[in-house]
C-alpha positions as YAML, in Angstrom:
chain: A
units: angstrom
residues:
- id: 1
  name: MET
  ca: [27.07, 10.63, -29.65]
- id: 2
  name: ALA
  ca: [28.86, 9.05, -26.68]
- id: 3
  name: ARG
  ca: [27.75, 5.81, -25.11]
- id: 4
  name: VAL
  ca: [26.83, 5.84, -21.42]
- id: 5
  name: GLU
  ca: [26.73, 3.25, -18.70]
- id: 6
  name: GLY
  ca: [23.43, 1.59, -17.86]
- id: 7
  name: SER
  ca: [21.25, 2.95, -15.09]
- id: 8
  name: ALA
  ca: [17.67, 2.70, -13.90]
- id: 9
  name: LEU
  ca: [17.32, 6.29, -15.03]
- id: 10
  name: PHE
  ca: [17.70, 5.24, -18.64]
- id: 11
  name: GLY
  ca: [14.34, 3.55, -18.83]
- id: 12
  name: GLY
  ca: [15.53, 0.09, -19.74]
- id: 13
  name: PHE
  ca: [18.42, 0.93, -22.08]
- id: 14
  name: ARG
  ca: [21.19, -1.67, -21.78]
- id: 15
  name: PRO
  ca: [24.69, -0.72, -20.63]
- id: 16
  name: GLY
  ca: [26.72, 0.61, -23.52]
- id: 17
  name: GLU
  ca: [23.64, 1.02, -25.74]
- id: 18
  name: ARG
  ca: [23.45, 4.08, -27.95]
- id: 19
  name: LEU
  ca: [20.75, 6.44, -26.79]
- id: 20
  name: PRO
  ca: [18.17, 7.97, -29.15]
- id: 21
  name: SER
  ca: [19.36, 10.86, -31.28]
- id: 22
  name: LEU
  ca: [17.64, 13.41, -29.07]
- id: 23
  name: VAL
  ca: [19.98, 12.49, -26.18]
- id: 24
  name: TRP
  ca: [23.44, 13.97, -26.65]
- id: 25
  name: VAL
  ca: [26.36, 13.37, -24.31]
- id: 26
  name: PRO
  ca: [29.33, 15.71, -24.88]
- id: 27
  name: ALA
  ca: [32.40, 13.67, -25.69]
- id: 28
  name: SER
  ca: [34.46, 16.28, -23.80]
- id: 29
  name: TRP
  ca: [33.24, 15.03, -20.40]
- id: 30
  name: PRO
  ca: [36.37, 13.27, -19.09]
- id: 31
  name: GLY
  ca: [36.04, 9.55, -18.58]
- id: 32
  name: ARG
  ca: [32.36, 9.88, -19.44]
- id: 33
  name: ARG
  ca: [31.70, 10.96, -15.86]
- id: 34
  name: ILE
  ca: [28.46, 12.77, -16.41]
- id: 35
  name: PRO
  ca: [27.43, 15.52, -13.95]
- id: 36
  name: LYS
  ca: [24.50, 14.59, -11.72]
- id: 37
  name: ILE
  ca: [22.07, 17.14, -13.20]
- id: 38
  name: ALA
  ca: [23.02, 16.00, -16.69]
- id: 39
  name: ARG
  ca: [22.37, 12.38, -15.75]
- id: 40
  name: LEU
  ca: [18.93, 13.37, -14.55]
- id: 41
  name: VAL
  ca: [18.12, 15.28, -17.75]
- id: 42
  name: ILE
  ca: [19.43, 12.50, -19.97]
- id: 43
  name: GLY
  ca: [17.49, 9.95, -17.96]
- id: 44
  name: LEU
  ca: [14.24, 11.86, -18.36]
- id: 45
  name: LEU
  ca: [14.82, 12.26, -22.10]
- id: 46
  name: ALA
  ca: [15.61, 8.58, -22.45]
- id: 47
  name: LEU
  ca: [12.46, 7.67, -20.54]
- id: 48
  name: ALA
  ca: [10.44, 9.85, -22.89]
- id: 49
  name: ALA
  ca: [12.10, 8.21, -25.89]
- id: 50
  name: THR
  ca: [11.40, 4.76, -24.49]
- id: 51
  name: ALA
  ca: [7.75, 5.70, -23.99]
- id: 52
  name: ALA
  ca: [7.57, 6.89, -27.61]
- id: 53
  name: LEU
  ca: [8.91, 3.55, -28.80]
- id: 54
  name: ALA
  ca: [6.51, 1.66, -26.56]
- id: 55
  name: ASP
  ca: [3.49, 3.70, -27.68]
- id: 56
  name: PRO
  ca: [4.28, 5.08, -31.15]
- id: 57
  name: GLU
  ca: [1.93, 7.48, -32.89]
- id: 58
  name: ARG
  ca: [-0.06, 5.93, -35.71]
- id: 59
  name: VAL
  ca: [0.48, 7.57, -39.09]
- id: 60
  name: VAL
  ca: [-1.13, 6.65, -42.40]
- id: 61
  name: PHE
  ca: [0.96, 7.45, -45.47]
- id: 62
  name: ALA
  ca: [-0.64, 6.92, -48.87]
- id: 63
  name: THR
  ca: [1.33, 6.57, -52.10]
- id: 64
  name: ASN
  ca: [0.37, 7.36, -55.67]
- id: 65
  name: TRP
  ca: [1.24, 3.98, -57.20]
- id: 66
  name: LYS
  ca: [1.94, 0.36, -56.40]
- id: 67
  name: ALA
  ca: [5.06, -0.47, -54.39]
- id: 68
  name: GLN
  ca: [8.22, 0.00, -56.45]
- id: 69
  name: ALA
  ca: [11.82, 1.11, -56.04]
- id: 70
  name: ALA
  ca: [10.72, 4.72, -56.52]
- id: 71
  name: GLN
  ca: [9.10, 4.37, -53.08]
- id: 72
  name: GLY
  ca: [11.94, 2.34, -51.62]
- id: 73
  name: GLY
  ca: [13.09, 4.82, -49.01]
- id: 74
  name: PHE
  ca: [9.71, 4.85, -47.31]
- id: 75
  name: TYR
  ca: [9.56, 1.07, -47.16]
- id: 76
  name: GLN
  ca: [13.14, 1.09, -45.88]
- id: 77
  name: ALA
  ca: [12.22, 3.39, -42.98]
- id: 78
  name: LEU
  ca: [9.35, 1.05, -42.16]
- id: 79
  name: ALA
  ca: [11.38, -2.15, -42.51]
- id: 80
  name: ASP
  ca: [14.46, -1.12, -40.55]
- id: 81
  name: GLY
  ca: [12.63, 0.56, -37.67]
- id: 82
  name: THR
  ca: [13.54, 4.15, -38.52]
- id: 83
  name: TYR
  ca: [9.93, 5.29, -38.32]
- id: 84
  name: LEU
  ca: [9.50, 3.47, -35.03]
- id: 85
  name: ALA
  ca: [12.67, 5.07, -33.66]
- id: 86
  name: HIS
  ca: [11.04, 8.43, -34.41]
- id: 87
  name: GLY
  ca: [7.96, 7.46, -32.41]
- id: 88
  name: LEU
  ca: [5.83, 6.59, -35.45]
- id: 89
  name: ALA
  ca: [3.81, 3.49, -36.30]
- id: 90
  name: VAL
  ca: [3.48, 4.04, -40.06]
- id: 91
  name: GLU
  ca: [1.02, 2.30, -42.34]
- id: 92
  name: ILE
  ca: [1.83, 2.60, -46.06]
- id: 93
  name: ARG
  ca: [-1.24, 2.44, -48.30]
- id: 94
  name: GLN
  ca: [-0.55, 1.77, -51.94]
- id: 95
  name: GLY
  ca: [-1.94, 3.71, -54.83]
- id: 96
  name: GLY
  ca: [-2.46, 2.25, -58.28]
- id: 97
  name: PRO
  ca: [-4.28, 2.60, -61.60]
- id: 98
  name: GLN
  ca: [-7.68, 2.24, -59.95]
- id: 99
  name: VAL
  ca: [-6.84, 3.98, -56.68]
- id: 100
  name: ASN
  ca: [-6.91, 7.73, -56.08]
- id: 101
  name: ASN
  ca: [-5.58, 8.53, -52.63]
- id: 102
  name: ARG
  ca: [-5.38, 12.30, -53.18]
- id: 103
  name: PRO
  ca: [-8.88, 13.18, -51.85]
- id: 104
  name: LEU
  ca: [-8.16, 11.28, -48.65]
- id: 105
  name: LEU
  ca: [-5.61, 13.85, -47.44]
- id: 106
  name: PRO
  ca: [-7.82, 16.95, -47.15]
- id: 107
  name: ALA
  ca: [-10.61, 14.69, -45.88]
- id: 108
  name: GLY
  ca: [-8.40, 13.70, -42.94]
- id: 109
  name: ARG
  ca: [-8.46, 9.97, -43.72]
- id: 110
  name: ILE
  ca: [-4.70, 9.84, -44.20]
- id: 111
  name: ASP
  ca: [-1.93, 11.88, -42.60]
- id: 112
  name: PHE
  ca: [0.60, 12.21, -45.42]
- id: 113
  name: LEU
  ca: [0.41, 11.74, -49.18]
- id: 114
  name: LEU
  ca: [3.02, 10.93, -51.79]
- id: 115
  name: THR
  ca: [2.37, 13.11, -54.81]
- id: 116
  name: GLY
  ca: [3.87, 13.14, -58.28]
- id: 117
  name: ASN
  ca: [5.19, 16.63, -58.94]
- id: 118
  name: LEU
  ca: [4.62, 20.33, -58.33]
- id: 119
  name: LEU
  ca: [1.81, 20.56, -60.87]
- id: 120
  name: GLN
  ca: [-0.43, 18.71, -58.44]
- id: 121
  name: SER
  ca: [0.66, 21.02, -55.63]
- id: 122
  name: PHE
  ca: [-0.08, 24.07, -57.78]
- id: 123
  name: ASP
  ca: [-3.55, 22.73, -58.60]
- id: 124
  name: ALA
  ca: [-4.26, 22.10, -54.91]
- id: 125
  name: VAL
  ca: [-3.46, 25.71, -54.00]
- id: 126
  name: LYS
  ca: [-5.35, 27.07, -57.01]
- id: 127
  name: ASN
  ca: [-8.46, 25.10, -56.00]
- id: 128
  name: GLY
  ca: [-8.27, 25.99, -52.33]
- id: 129
  name: VAL
  ca: [-7.30, 22.50, -51.13]
- id: 130
  name: PRO
  ca: [-5.56, 23.03, -47.74]
- id: 131
  name: THR
  ca: [-2.43, 20.92, -48.26]
- id: 132
  name: ARG
  ca: [1.30, 21.73, -48.27]
- id: 133
  name: ALA
  ca: [4.36, 20.02, -49.69]
- id: 134
  name: VAL
  ca: [6.84, 19.45, -46.86]
- id: 135
  name: ALA
  ca: [9.63, 17.50, -48.58]
- id: 136
  name: ALA
  ca: [10.73, 16.67, -52.14]
- id: 137
  name: LEU
  ca: [12.42, 13.29, -52.13]
- id: 138
  name: PHE
  ca: [13.26, 13.44, -55.85]
- id: 139
  name: GLN
  ca: [15.35, 16.37, -57.03]
- id: 140
  name: LYS
  ca: [14.63, 15.25, -60.60]
- id: 141
  name: ASP
  ca: [11.29, 14.14, -62.02]
- id: 142
  name: PRO
  ca: [11.84, 10.72, -63.67]
- id: 143
  name: GLN
  ca: [9.40, 11.62, -66.46]
- id: 144
  name: ALA
  ca: [11.13, 10.88, -69.75]
- id: 145
  name: LEU
  ca: [10.73, 10.33, -73.46]
- id: 146
  name: ILE
  ca: [12.14, 7.04, -74.75]
- id: 147
  name: ALA
  ca: [13.06, 6.10, -78.30]
- id: 148
  name: HIS
  ca: [14.53, 3.24, -80.29]
- id: 149
  name: PRO
  ca: [18.33, 3.30, -80.68]
- id: 150
  name: GLY
  ca: [19.80, 3.88, -84.14]
- id: 151
  name: GLN
  ca: [16.86, 5.98, -85.35]
- id: 152
  name: GLY
  ca: [18.48, 9.40, -85.05]
- id: 153
  name: TYR
  ca: [16.94, 10.23, -81.68]
- id: 154
  name: GLU
  ca: [20.15, 10.48, -79.69]
- id: 155
  name: SER
  ca: [19.64, 14.23, -79.16]
- id: 156
  name: PHE
  ca: [16.62, 15.62, -77.33]
- id: 157
  name: ASP
  ca: [16.06, 18.21, -80.06]
- id: 158
  name: SER
  ca: [15.61, 15.48, -82.66]
- id: 159
  name: LEU
  ca: [12.53, 14.15, -80.87]
- id: 160
  name: LYS
  ca: [10.39, 17.01, -82.09]
- id: 161
  name: ASP
  ca: [10.72, 15.58, -85.61]
- id: 162
  name: ALA
  ca: [9.47, 12.11, -84.68]
- id: 163
  name: PRO
  ca: [6.33, 11.17, -86.65]
- id: 164
  name: VAL
  ca: [4.71, 9.48, -83.64]
- id: 165
  name: VAL
  ca: [4.90, 10.49, -79.98]
- id: 166
  name: LEU
  ca: [2.80, 8.33, -77.66]
- id: 167
  name: ILE
  ca: [1.51, 10.46, -74.76]
- id: 168
  name: ALA
  ca: [-1.18, 9.68, -72.19]
- id: 169
  name: LYS
  ca: [-4.25, 11.89, -72.02]
- id: 170
  name: ASP
  ca: [-3.40, 13.54, -68.68]
- id: 171
  name: ALA
  ca: [0.13, 14.37, -69.87]
- id: 172
  name: GLN
  ca: [-1.23, 15.94, -73.05]
- id: 173
  name: PHE
  ca: [-2.78, 18.67, -70.93]
- id: 174
  name: THR
  ca: [0.27, 19.20, -68.70]
- id: 175
  name: TRP
  ca: [3.90, 18.67, -69.65]
- id: 176
  name: TRP
  ca: [3.13, 18.12, -73.35]
- id: 177
  name: GLN
  ca: [2.03, 21.75, -73.45]
- id: 178
  name: TRP
  ca: [5.42, 22.69, -72.01]
- id: 179
  name: LEU
  ca: [7.19, 20.55, -74.63]
- id: 180
  name: LYS
  ca: [5.35, 22.46, -77.35]
- id: 181
  name: ALA
  ca: [6.07, 25.90, -75.89]
- id: 182
  name: ALA
  ca: [9.67, 25.30, -74.86]
- id: 183
  name: HIS
  ca: [10.93, 22.78, -77.43]
- id: 184
  name: GLY
  ca: [8.76, 22.99, -80.52]
- id: 185
  name: PHE
  ca: [6.87, 19.70, -80.32]
- id: 186
  name: ARG
  ca: [3.65, 19.60, -82.36]
- id: 187
  name: ASP
  ca: [0.17, 18.19, -81.76]
- id: 188
  name: GLU
  ca: [0.42, 16.45, -85.16]
- id: 189
  name: GLN
  ca: [2.87, 14.04, -83.55]
- id: 190
  name: LEU
  ca: [0.48, 12.98, -80.81]
- id: 191
  name: ARG
  ca: [-0.86, 9.47, -80.51]
- id: 192
  name: PRO
  ca: [-2.66, 8.06, -77.45]
- id: 193
  name: TYR
  ca: [-0.58, 6.11, -74.98]
- id: 194
  name: ASN
  ca: [-2.45, 3.40, -73.08]
- id: 195
  name: TYR
  ca: [0.42, 2.28, -70.81]
- id: 196
  name: ALA
  ca: [1.27, -0.71, -73.01]
- id: 197
  name: LEU
  ca: [4.60, -1.09, -74.82]
- id: 198
  name: GLY
  ca: [3.17, -2.83, -77.89]
- id: 199
  name: PRO
  ca: [2.63, 0.19, -80.18]
- id: 200
  name: PHE
  ca: [6.06, 1.61, -79.31]
- id: 201
  name: LEU
  ca: [7.90, -1.65, -79.86]
- id: 202
  name: ALA
  ca: [6.11, -2.23, -83.18]
- id: 203
  name: ASN
  ca: [7.20, 1.12, -84.63]
- id: 204
  name: PRO
  ca: [10.95, 1.88, -84.57]
- id: 205
  name: ARG
  ca: [10.26, 5.53, -85.43]
- id: 206
  name: ALA
  ca: [7.92, 6.01, -82.47]
- id: 207
  name: VAL
  ca: [8.76, 7.94, -79.30]
- id: 208
  name: GLN
  ca: [6.94, 7.21, -76.06]
- id: 209
  name: GLN
  ca: [6.60, 8.71, -72.62]
- id: 210
  name: GLY
  ca: [8.00, 6.67, -69.78]
- id: 211
  name: TYR
  ca: [9.28, 6.68, -66.24]
- id: 212
  name: SER
  ca: [13.05, 6.68, -66.58]
- id: 213
  name: VAL
  ca: [13.52, 4.17, -63.76]
- id: 214
  name: ALA
  ca: [10.87, 1.75, -65.03]
- id: 215
  name: GLU
  ca: [10.02, 1.67, -68.76]
- id: 216
  name: PRO
  ca: [13.65, 1.20, -69.93]
- id: 217
  name: ILE
  ca: [13.78, -1.94, -67.79]
- id: 218
  name: TYR
  ca: [10.55, -3.27, -69.31]
- id: 219
  name: VAL
  ca: [11.71, -2.51, -72.87]
- id: 220
  name: GLU
  ca: [14.98, -4.36, -72.35]
- id: 221
  name: ARG
  ca: [13.15, -7.31, -70.79]
- id: 222
  name: GLU
  ca: [10.51, -7.58, -73.53]
- id: 223
  name: ALA
  ca: [12.41, -6.50, -76.65]
- id: 224
  name: GLY
  ca: [16.04, -7.10, -75.77]
- id: 225
  name: PHE
  ca: [17.35, -3.59, -76.40]
- id: 226
  name: ILE
  ca: [18.12, -0.58, -74.22]
- id: 227
  name: PRO
  ca: [16.10, 2.44, -75.38]
- id: 228
  name: VAL
  ca: [17.38, 5.97, -75.74]
- id: 229
  name: VAL
  ca: [16.19, 7.83, -72.63]
- id: 230
  name: HIS
  ca: [15.78, 11.60, -72.42]
- id: 231
  name: LEU
  ca: [14.86, 12.93, -68.97]
- id: 232
  name: LEU
  ca: [12.64, 15.99, -69.21]
- id: 233
  name: ALA
  ca: [14.39, 17.22, -66.07]
- id: 234
  name: ASP
  ca: [17.62, 17.54, -68.02]
- id: 235
  name: HIS
  ca: [15.95, 19.87, -70.50]
- id: 236
  name: GLY
  ca: [14.21, 22.41, -68.32]
- id: 237
  name: PHE
  ca: [11.31, 20.54, -66.73]
- id: 238
  name: SER
  ca: [12.55, 21.54, -63.29]
- id: 239
  name: THR
  ca: [9.77, 20.30, -61.05]
- id: 240
  name: TYR
  ca: [10.49, 18.40, -57.88]
- id: 241
  name: SER
  ca: [8.98, 14.93, -57.72]
- id: 242
  name: THR
  ca: [7.86, 12.37, -55.16]
- id: 243
  name: LEU
  ca: [6.81, 15.05, -52.71]
- id: 244
  name: ILE
  ca: [5.39, 14.47, -49.27]
- id: 245
  name: GLU
  ca: [2.23, 16.48, -48.70]
- id: 246
  name: ALA
  ca: [0.43, 17.12, -45.41]
- id: 247
  name: ARG
  ca: [-2.72, 18.95, -44.44]
- id: 248
  name: GLU
  ca: [-2.22, 22.64, -43.68]
- id: 249
  name: GLU
  ca: [-3.73, 22.08, -40.24]
- id: 250
  name: THR
  ca: [-1.18, 19.35, -39.46]
- id: 251
  name: VAL
  ca: [1.69, 21.57, -40.58]
- id: 252
  name: ARG
  ca: [0.41, 24.44, -38.47]
- id: 253
  name: THR
  ca: [-0.58, 22.62, -35.29]
- id: 254
  name: ARG
  ca: [1.67, 19.55, -35.29]
- id: 255
  name: PRO
  ca: [5.02, 20.55, -36.79]
- id: 256
  name: ASP
  ca: [6.84, 18.04, -34.58]
- id: 257
  name: LEU
  ca: [4.89, 15.17, -36.16]
- id: 258
  name: VAL
  ca: [5.69, 16.47, -39.64]
- id: 259
  name: GLN
  ca: [9.36, 16.86, -38.77]
- id: 260
  name: ARG
  ca: [9.66, 13.35, -37.39]
- id: 261
  name: PHE
  ca: [7.99, 11.82, -40.43]
- id: 262
  name: VAL
  ca: [10.11, 13.83, -42.85]
- id: 263
  name: ASP
  ca: [13.36, 13.11, -41.01]
- id: 264
  name: ALA
  ca: [12.65, 9.39, -40.80]
- id: 265
  name: SER
  ca: [11.71, 9.25, -44.48]
- id: 266
  name: ILE
  ca: [14.92, 11.01, -45.47]
- id: 267
  name: ILE
  ca: [17.03, 8.61, -43.42]
- id: 268
  name: GLY
  ca: [15.09, 5.75, -44.97]
- id: 269
  name: TRP
  ca: [16.04, 6.98, -48.42]
- id: 270
  name: VAL
  ca: [19.71, 7.28, -47.50]
- id: 271
  name: ASN
  ca: [19.72, 3.73, -46.21]
- id: 272
  name: TYR
  ca: [17.80, 2.43, -49.22]
- id: 273
  name: LEU
  ca: [20.20, 4.04, -51.68]
- id: 274
  name: TYR
  ca: [23.45, 3.21, -49.93]
- id: 275
  name: GLY
  ca: [22.77, 0.53, -47.30]
- id: 276
  name: ASP
  ca: [21.23, -2.92, -46.97]
- id: 277
  name: HIS
  ca: [17.79, -2.63, -48.58]
- id: 278
  name: ARG
  ca: [16.78, -6.29, -48.61]
- id: 279
  name: ALA
  ca: [14.12, -5.90, -45.92]
- id: 280
  name: ALA
  ca: [12.56, -2.98, -47.79]
- id: 281
  name: ASP
  ca: [12.53, -4.99, -51.01]
- id: 282
  name: ALA
  ca: [10.80, -7.84, -49.21]
- id: 283
  name: LEU
  ca: [8.04, -5.51, -48.00]
- id: 284
  name: MET
  ca: [7.54, -4.07, -51.48]
- id: 285
  name: LEU
  ca: [7.39, -7.52, -53.04]
- id: 286
  name: LYS
  ca: [4.75, -8.46, -50.48]
- id: 287
  name: ASP
  ca: [2.66, -5.36, -51.22]
- id: 288
  name: ASN
  ca: [3.14, -5.64, -54.99]
- id: 289
  name: PRO
  ca: [3.62, -9.29, -56.06]
- id: 290
  name: GLU
  ca: [3.79, -8.17, -59.72]
- id: 291
  name: MET
  ca: [7.20, -6.64, -58.96]
- id: 292
  name: THR
  ca: [10.37, -8.77, -59.05]
- id: 293
  name: GLU
  ca: [13.67, -8.57, -57.23]
- id: 294
  name: ALA
  ca: [15.45, -8.01, -60.53]
- id: 295
  name: GLU
  ca: [13.21, -5.05, -61.38]
- id: 296
  name: LEU
  ca: [13.76, -3.50, -57.98]
- id: 297
  name: ALA
  ca: [17.52, -3.85, -58.33]
- id: 298
  name: ALA
  ca: [17.58, -2.40, -61.84]
- id: 299
  name: SER
  ca: [15.33, 0.50, -60.87]
- id: 300
  name: LEU
  ca: [17.44, 1.31, -57.82]
- id: 301
  name: ALA
  ca: [20.53, 1.40, -60.01]
- id: 302
  name: LEU
  ca: [18.82, 3.89, -62.33]
- id: 303
  name: LEU
  ca: [17.66, 6.05, -59.41]
- id: 304
  name: LYS
  ca: [21.30, 6.34, -58.41]
- id: 305
  name: SER
  ca: [22.92, 6.70, -61.84]
- id: 306
  name: GLN
  ca: [20.44, 9.37, -62.97]
- id: 307
  name: GLY
  ca: [20.72, 11.38, -59.76]
- id: 308
  name: ILE
  ca: [16.97, 11.27, -59.25]
- id: 309
  name: VAL
  ca: [17.10, 11.40, -55.45]
- id: 310
  name: ASP
  ca: [20.56, 12.51, -54.40]
- id: 311
  name: SER
  ca: [21.72, 15.36, -56.61]
- id: 312
  name: GLY
  ca: [21.72, 19.14, -56.72]
- id: 313
  name: ALA
  ca: [20.86, 20.75, -53.40]
- id: 314
  name: ALA
  ca: [20.38, 17.34, -51.78]
- id: 315
  name: LEU
  ca: [24.14, 16.74, -51.90]
- id: 316
  name: THR
  ca: [24.80, 19.49, -49.37]
- id: 317
  name: GLN
  ca: [21.42, 20.13, -47.73]
- id: 318
  name: GLY
  ca: [20.23, 16.56, -47.48]
- id: 319
  name: ILE
  ca: [17.69, 14.52, -49.43]
- id: 320
  name: GLY
  ca: [14.27, 16.16, -49.60]
- id: 321
  name: ALA
  ca: [15.51, 19.74, -50.03]
- id: 322
  name: ILE
  ca: [13.07, 22.31, -51.44]
- id: 323
  name: ASN
  ca: [14.03, 25.75, -52.74]
- id: 324
  name: THR
  ca: [11.34, 28.41, -53.13]
- id: 325
  name: GLU
  ca: [13.16, 30.05, -56.05]
- id: 326
  name: ARG
  ca: [13.09, 26.79, -57.95]
- id: 327
  name: ILE
  ca: [9.36, 26.51, -57.33]
- id: 328
  name: ARG
  ca: [8.96, 30.02, -58.74]
- id: 329
  name: ASP
  ca: [11.09, 29.24, -61.81]
- id: 330
  name: PHE
  ca: [9.09, 26.11, -62.57]
- id: 331
  name: TYR
  ca: [5.81, 27.95, -62.12]
- id: 332
  name: ASP
  ca: [6.95, 30.70, -64.51]
- id: 333
  name: ALA
  ca: [7.79, 28.03, -67.09]
- id: 334
  name: MET
  ca: [4.31, 26.56, -66.72]
- id: 335
  name: VAL
  ca: [2.76, 30.01, -67.12]
- id: 336
  name: ALA
  ca: [4.76, 30.45, -70.33]
- id: 337
  name: ALA
  ca: [3.41, 27.08, -71.48]
- id: 338
  name: GLY
  ca: [-0.17, 28.25, -70.87]
- id: 339
  name: LEU
  ca: [-0.97, 25.93, -67.96]
- id: 340
  name: TYR
  ca: [-1.58, 28.80, -65.52]
- id: 341
  name: ARG
  ca: [-1.95, 32.55, -65.44]
- id: 342
  name: ALA
  ca: [0.61, 34.55, -63.52]
- id: 343
  name: ASN
  ca: [-1.57, 35.09, -60.45]
- id: 344
  name: ASP
  ca: [-3.46, 31.79, -60.40]
- id: 345
  name: VAL
  ca: [-1.42, 30.31, -57.56]
- id: 346
  name: ASP
  ca: [-0.17, 31.84, -54.32]
- id: 347
  name: LEU
  ca: [3.26, 30.22, -54.38]
- id: 348
  name: SER
  ca: [3.80, 30.91, -50.68]
- id: 349
  name: GLN
  ca: [1.14, 28.28, -50.01]
- id: 350
  name: VAL
  ca: [2.67, 25.53, -52.15]
- id: 351
  name: ALA
  ca: [5.40, 24.28, -49.81]
- id: 352
  name: ASP
  ca: [6.65, 24.72, -46.27]
- id: 353
  name: THR
  ca: [10.43, 24.45, -46.53]
- id: 354
  name: ARG
  ca: [11.29, 24.51, -42.82]
- id: 355
  name: PHE
  ca: [11.26, 20.71, -42.50]
- id: 356
  name: VAL
  ca: [14.08, 20.06, -44.97]
- id: 357
  name: GLY
  ca: [17.48, 21.41, -45.94]
- id: 358
  name: LYS
  ca: [19.01, 20.73, -42.51]
- id: 359
  name: GLY
  ca: [21.50, 18.09, -43.59]
- id: 360
  name: VAL
  ca: [19.50, 15.20, -42.16]
- id: 361
  name: GLY
  ca: [20.98, 11.90, -43.31]
- id: 362
  name: LEU
  ca: [24.31, 13.28, -44.51]
- id: 363
  name: ASP
  ca: [26.08, 11.65, -41.55]
- id: 364
  name: VAL
  ca: [24.40, 8.33, -42.33]
- id: 365
  name: LYS
  ca: [25.47, 8.59, -45.97]
- id: 366
  name: ALA
  ca: [29.06, 9.34, -44.92]
- id: 367
  name: ARG
  ca: [29.14, 6.19, -42.81]
- id: 368
  name: LEU
  ca: [27.68, 4.02, -45.55]
- id: 369
  name: LEU
  ca: [29.77, 5.21, -48.49]
- id: 370
  name: PRO
  ca: [33.46, 4.31, -48.70]
- id: 371
  name: PRO
  ca: [35.92, 7.21, -48.69]
- id: 372
  name: VAL
  ca: [36.79, 8.61, -52.11]
- id: 373
  name: GLY
  ca: [39.67, 6.63, -53.52]
- id: 374
  name: ALA
  ca: [39.19, 3.64, -51.23]
- id: 375
  name: GLY
  ca: [40.30, 0.42, -52.78]
- id: 376
  name: HIS
  ca: [42.60, 2.09, -55.32]
...
């Protein structure tokens, strides 16, 4: 985008200041001498953009857990003004072990919801809850099984022979059923997981569920070793994760609002992954004092090394990409696992893919990352 000279038409923008992304000045105009009608149009657009910044639209976005690096892109968009630049005054409301924000979305008490994976989206459609997924910030679900090193669990297939597999109650009725159907795990292995590392650390032959960008950090901190980590996503559990959901009414009647929130969130994630994320970290530490800077840094490194956010279709289509065929494939796998019947869910109602896959943020990423081979 070209820079333009200051003018009263530009609603207070300083000379040489870059205009909002919705104002485009062709670089081919010689000497940046902009035709009169174009100056008028640009001025009106800039005035509208200035008004949006002066009176941003309030949006409430609720998460499904306490602030952590796995939500870093959203906090980044809040901290660095990306939401504001898109005309949004965003409030992030934390989730947590005693907080269930999901009912607040259909009730109209929040505008957008961060949800775990497609299983929750499937259940919403099955039960007639009028919500839609509009972006999938994680191309891989970080759900994993972790094991002690040196116990013969280096291959995923070996896990089905472990004498103890610690799995939480809700997971026993969801992805554990898939593990049994697709990989031969057995209910005889099951032991209850209460979100404490003690039983796992006390038994070297035990396997435990974990979030691949969190539990390995806690194990290393508490026990001094790096566990073996097997991402379910690398073995067929192909759900998207960290999805943004909106009410069906919002998607239908206010697509511009949805688009602005999705675009700003995507750009926030690009900046969090590849740019200066210190302000976002500060906001997360304020919201969740139990978190530490070291944990945030370690978790961010794992998000990047495991390709949780920026992999697959996101590399060419932009972070947040959703593919309807992948939704269908995952649903078929869940039907095979016995979680649903073939016609339980109208898959056309699960996600609205028109808000993603447009390459948003790829230009930002290109500016932030050094060219391949730089420094060599």
